[in-house]
N, C-alpha and C positions, 0 to 999 in steps of 0.2 A: 590550663588553653588559659584562663583569661589576665595572668602573668602576659604570657605568648603572644596574647594581644597587644598588650601594652609596650611589649619590647618592638612587636612588629612596627607599629605605630606610630613610635619612636624612632627610627633606623631605617625606614620602609624605604627611603633615597640611597642606601649603602645597595637594593640590587641596579637603579640609572647610574649607577655611579661604578659600580664592577661592569655591568656589560658595557658602559665608553671604553673601558679602560681597556676589556680585552676585544671589541673591534678591531684596533689596527693591530693586534699579533692574531684577529684567524684563530686560534683555539677556544670551544667552551662556549661560543654566545648562544647556540640551541640550545644546552643544557640551561645557563644564567635566563634565559625565559622563562622558557619551562617552570623553575621551580621558582620564578620570580612571580606566575601567576596561580601558579597553586598555594603559593605562602601568600597569595590574595585574598584568596576565594573563605582560603580557614582558618586566616587569621585577621584579615581586614574587614572595614565596618561595610560593605558592601551594602545592604540596604541602605543605609544612610549615602554612602557614593555613585551609587547606581543610577537614581535622579540628573544628576551633575551628566555622568557619558549623555542621555536620552538628549539634554540641554541641547548639547555639544553641538554645531550642524558637522562641523567637519568630521563628526565619528559618521553617519552618514555617508560622506560621502569618500572616506576612506575605504570601510568597513563594506561600504556601496561596488565597491571595485576588487574585493576580495568576492563578495557577493558574483558577482559578474562570469570568475573563472571557475562558480561550482552548477552556474546555470548551464552555460556554454560545457560544460559534461555532458551534457542530453544530447549534443549531436555532432558532440568527437567523436572518429573513428578511429583516433589509439588513444585509447582510455587511461594506456599506463603512461602514456604521459603527460594527459592530462590530469590524468592523479596524481604525480607528481608536481603538476602547476600549481592543482591548491596546496598542497601539502608545503612547498617553499615559501609558500607567500600566506600560508599562518600567520604571520607577527602583524598581516593587513587586520589580523581579527586581534593580536591578543595586544598589540600593542597600543591600540587606544583604550579597552581596559584601564591598563598598570598606571599611564600617564595622563588621562584625561581623567578618570576621576580619585585621585589624589594632587594633595595645593602645596606645589613647588614656591613655599620663597626665592626669593634673588639670591640670597645666599645659597642654599644648597644647588639653583641651578648653577652656582659658575663652582661651584663644587664638583656639580656631574661634566662640565663644561671643561675644566682642569684635570680630571680624571682619564679623558678623554686623549688632552693635551699627554698626560703621564704617558701613556698608554703609546703614544705615538714615539714618543722618545724612548723608553724600551727593546720598541719592537726596531728601531732607527737601530737599537743600541748594539744588540742581538744577530741585526742581518751585518752586520758590521765586522760584531767579532768572528760571527761562521763566516764570512767571505773571506776573510782578513787568512782563520786559520785552514781552509782550505790552498789559499794560494801562498802562506808561509809551507805545510806540508807535502801540500799535493801539484805544485805550482799551477794550479787551475784557477782562473780570474774570473771570480763570482761577482767580479762587485757590476755584474752589466745586467738591465733589463730580468725576466722571470730568474736566473739563475740567484740574485740579487734576493728577490723575493721570493719564495719558491713555495709560500706555503697562500699568499695572491695573486692574482694575478696584478700584473705592474700596472695598470691603469686605475684598478682600486685602488692598487695602495697607495699611490699618487695624486688621489681623491683625496682622502684620508691627511695625509702629509699637508694637503694645501691650503684643508680644512683646519686642522692645525692650525698653521701660521695662521689663520685668518682671526678664529678664535686669540690666540694668545699679542696679537694688533688689537684687539678688538677689548680683549677683557683685563689686560697686565694689571692698567692702572687698579684694577678694583683688589687682584692679587698683593701688590708691592706697592710699598710708599715709592714717589718720586724722589730716586736717591741715580748717584754714578754707579755705585753698582750693581740696582736693578736693572739699568740702560743695558747697564754693556752687559749683562746675565740674558738681556734682550734680544740684544745684537743675537749675540754667541748664537741661542734656541732658536732663531729666524733661518741667519744663517746651516746652523746644523740640518735643521728638518728640510732648509732649501737646498742645501746638495742633495742633501736620499732622492728628493724628487727626481734633480736628474741621474741619479745614479740608478733611476726606475727606468729609463729612457724609455719613458711613457708620455707620445706625443703630445697629445693627447696633453698630458698631467702637468708637460712643460709645459702649456699652449696659457696652460688654465691658471698656471701658477705667471707666468706675463702679466696673463689678464688682469686677475684679479686681487692681486699684491701690493702690485703697484697702484692702483685706481684705489685701495681701499686706504694703503703708506697716506694718497694725494689727498684726499677726499678729507681724512684726517684733523694733515696739516690743513689748509684750508681753514676745517672750523676752527682753529685758532689760531686762524690770522698768519699764522710761520712764514710766509711767502718763503724768504730768503732759505728756509729748509727746503721748500720744496725742489726749488733747483738744486740743493743739494744731493738731493733722493735719488732724482733723476738721472745725474751725474754720476752719483751709483749705482743705482739699477744698471744702465751702459757698461759700468766697468764692470759691473756681475757678471752680465753675460758675455762681455770680452774674455774672460780668466775663467769663467765656466766650456766658454768656446776652447779654449785650451786644454782644461784639465778635464772636460767629457767630450771631448771632439764624439764618440757613437750617435752621441743622443741627433746632434746636430747633423747626422750624415743623414740621420731618417727622418729632421725635419725636411732636408734637401730634398730627400728621395721621392716624398709625400709632396711638397712644391711642382717639381717637376711631372710627377703625374697626374695633377691637377692641370695641367698649363700646357698636358701635352692637346693636342687634336687627336688622336688617333686612338685609339682606346686596342688593348688585347682581350678578345671575352673570356681569352685560354688563359689570363694573370691571374696568381695567387699569391702575389705582390698587395698589402694592405689595405691602400691607398687605393688604387685602380680598382682593385675587387669589392670592396665598399660603395663604389659608383657603380657599380653594376650590378650591385644587387637592392639599392635604393629605386634605381628606374625600377624592376621587377617587382620590387615588391609596394608602386605605389601603383602597378598595374593588378598586380591582383587585388588590394586592399581597393578600389574601384569597384572589380568583381565582385568583389561582396562588402560591400559596403556598412548595411546594416546591422549583420551577426558576426560578419567576422568567417575565420573557418573553424574558430575554436582555440584554444589556448595551444591541447595535443598536438594539432594535425596544420599547425603555422608552421615549423618548421620540416615536416614533408613535402607540403605546398610547393615552398621555396625551395627543395630538392630537386624538387619532380620539374621545375624551372629552368634549373640549371642543366638539368639532364635532357631534357629539349633543349634553348639553348644553345648550347656546345660551352658550359661556364665553366671548364673542369676544376679550373682553381678552386673555385666557392663549393663543389661538390666534392671533389676528391677529398677538401678541410672541415666539408658538412660546416661550412657555415651558417648561422641567425642572419636574420636582418640587420646586426650591425646598426641600427639605432630601435632605441626602446620606444618613441610615436610610433614608427612603421609597426615593431613586433605589435604590440599590445590594438593596431592600428587589422593589422592582418589577424590575430590570435580571436579581440569582440569589437571589432565592427566601431562603429559611429560609437557608440555609449561610452564604451571603455577610452577611448583615445581622448571624449572632451572629460575624462576624469579627470584623466593624465595632466591633462591641460590641467585641469585646473590648480591641479597637486602640485604642478611643476611654476606657469606662468604666471597664473591668477596669484601661486601668493605670493610670488617676486612683486606683483604688482601691489597686494597686501602690504611686503616688508616697507614699500615706500611708504603708502596713504596712513600705515601707524608707526615708521621711523622703528621697523624691529632691524635695524642695521643687518643682526646675524643670520635673520630668516631667507631676507632681498640676499646677502652673499649667499647663501647654502641653497638657495632656490637657483642662481643664477651658475652655480659649481655644478649643480646637477642637469640641467637643461644643457652647458656645455657639452657634458660629459653620458649625458642620454640624448645627443646628436648623432654621437658613433660608438655607442656601445651595447649593448639590448644589459642592461644591466641588470630589470627585475628578474634577471632568468640566470642566477642564480643567488645563495642565499647571501652569499659577504654583502651583496650590492642593495637588498632587499633588508635584509638587518640596521646599515648605516642609513637607508633611505627614510623608510618608517621611523627606526628610533628619532632621529632628528627631527625631523617631519615631522610626528607631536609633542617636542620636545618648547621647538623653536616658535609654536603654534599658540604656548602659553601666555598669558599676558605679564610673565614677568621676563621673558624677553626681551620685550619693548622696554623694559627698565637697564640693562645693561646696555650705556651708552658710554664712550669712550670722553666726554668731554666735562659728565659729570660723577667720574669718579664716587668709592664712598673709598671709606681709609680704610683699612686693614684690620682695627681695632672690629671693625662693623663687619666683618665677615669672616670676622677668627671662635 
């Protein structure tokens, strides 16, 4: 047993590396998380590490969000859905235990982040190979939307890839020496992942990419006082979008439909178009929150209450598709009331502010990416969204995350 404990202490970071790698692949995530937690309790130094957990204020915030779901089960009518909501949110209980009780060095954190990028690349290669096979053998075009990302929702998948690009931009000087080969590899990798974001045709994925990637690049060059390069980057970005418009016309047609829907003076209440129906749902969701401000209706009853409103208001498109609030802030407000809504704001908006205060760029970028996605998707209603959110939230709240800075990279020798 002592030998196994020593092995675990030496190689415990293999679990978060593996978790980071499989997240974009969408397979085996729950099994790895369970094995990780079990290994910690069997082989980890629980007695010594647990006090650190209770000294971390974020443990109470993240775990408190989970406990609110447990308490809500007492006033939830749909216990089946309420129980499922608790089951898929076990990550809020497990990840703080295994991430806040271990000391992650800067080098280990870089390896974990690198594993996520590797997972993104392999996932893209697999999806491209799969789509190519169907196109060659059966003449079917799988290079679009959910056909391309059959194992993960396109919005979630695009979010993973954008996060992967942001990690590459911020961390690559710590992984590689500043040579022309490394720069060529960097540009190639970013272009490859960016192309896959466009193939997903996720409207929010493309918007997130268009907002966060250029801003990150510009900030990096401003910090290094390379003002001429900023002009080149702006020109390159515009040129890239123009090329993408020709190569990937379908995503832009979806964005055009979204723009027309937002600018329309009249809204068809029976519409099933994603942008139109979201506006209708958000309006009704706010009304439900106002009526159940303090406790909410319970996570198990949140969707049932929405479906009832859809039927009463004649929202045929939303009712036919059995849509949730398509906004995690509203979804949480409906289910958990004010307390749950505030905790979610702390884990998103406040962490963005904290990223600025601590100069933790990765935490800031992650928080902005999450906020953008939470505004149009109820991402904490699925395992893929929850695992990504809680894993990176706990990982990037570590002090070591703030030490990963583009301007002061470590040498390749330091991280080998």
